[in-house]
C-alpha positions as CSV (number, residue, x, y, z in Angstrom):
1,M,0.0,0.0,0.0
2,K,2.8,2.4,1.0
3,H,4.7,1.6,-2.2
4,L,1.6,2.4,-4.3
5,I,1.2,5.8,-2.7
6,I,4.8,6.7,-3.2
7,Q,4.6,5.5,-6.8
8,Q,1.5,7.7,-7.4
9,G,3.3,10.7,-5.8
10,L,6.3,10.2,-8.0
11,D,4.2,9.9,-11.1
12,L,2.2,13.0,-10.3
13,M,5.5,14.9,-9.6
14,L,7.0,13.8,-12.9
15,Y,3.8,14.7,-14.8
16,G,3.7,18.1,-13.2
17,M,7.4,18.9,-13.7
18,G,7.2,17.6,-17.3
19,T,4.2,19.8,-18.0
20,V,6.0,22.9,-16.7
21,F,9.1,21.9,-18.6
22,V,7.2,21.5,-21.9
23,F,5.3,24.8,-21.3
24,L,8.6,26.7,-20.7
25,C,10.2,25.2,-23.8
26,C,7.2,26.3,-25.9
27,L,7.3,29.8,-24.3
28,I,11.0,30.1,-25.2
29,A,10.4,28.9,-28.7
30,V,7.5,31.3,-29.3
31,T,9.5,34.2,-27.8
32,V,12.5,33.5,-30.1
33,V,10.2,33.3,-33.2
34,M,8.4,36.5,-32.2
35,S,11.7,38.3,-31.7
36,R,13.0,37.2,-35.2
37,V,9.7,38.3,-36.8
38,A,9.8,41.6,-35.1
39,Q,13.3,42.3,-36.3
40,H,12.1,42.2,-39.9
41,W,9.5,44.9,-39.4
42,P,10.6,48.5,-40.2
43,D,10.8,51.0,-37.4
44,D,8.1,53.5,-37.5
45,V,9.7,55.7,-34.9
46,P,11.4,58.8,-36.3
47,E,15.1,59.2,-35.6
48,S,14.6,62.3,-33.4
49,A,11.5,63.6,-31.8
50,P,10.6,67.1,-32.8
51,S,11.4,69.7,-30.2
52,I,8.8,72.1,-29.1
53,A,9.9,75.7,-28.5
54,L,8.5,77.1,-25.2
55,D,8.6,80.6,-24.1
56,S,10.2,81.3,-20.6
57,N,6.8,81.8,-19.0
58,T,5.4,78.4,-20.1
59,A,8.6,76.7,-19.1
60,A,8.5,78.3,-15.6
61,V,4.9,77.2,-15.1
62,I,5.7,73.6,-16.1
63,K,8.8,73.6,-13.8
64,R,6.8,74.9,-10.8
65,A,4.0,72.3,-11.4
66,V,6.6,69.5,-11.5
67,I,8.1,70.8,-8.2
68,Q,4.7,71.0,-6.5
69,H,3.8,67.5,-7.7
70,R,7.1,66.1,-6.3
71,E,6.5,67.8,-3.0
72,R,3.0,66.4,-2.8
73,L,4.4,62.9,-3.4
74,K,6.9,63.4,-0.5
75,L,4.1,64.3,1.9
76,S,1.8,61.4,1.1
77,P,2.5,58.2,3.1
């Protein structure tokens, strides 16, 4: 009886580990294939993002808003 329970436990363990192993191998294979497919697609991102010219007043307002936001984050628990 004890031998049967141990055998069933080992069978279940091997089945579970085998399932995880097969799943991880499939995951790696799919990731590699997706990576190779993605390398063949052209990049739609421009080389450099266009810069936006801001006057000094707008830049000062944005800077002050960022400072206030950071201060509020420091106060919150």
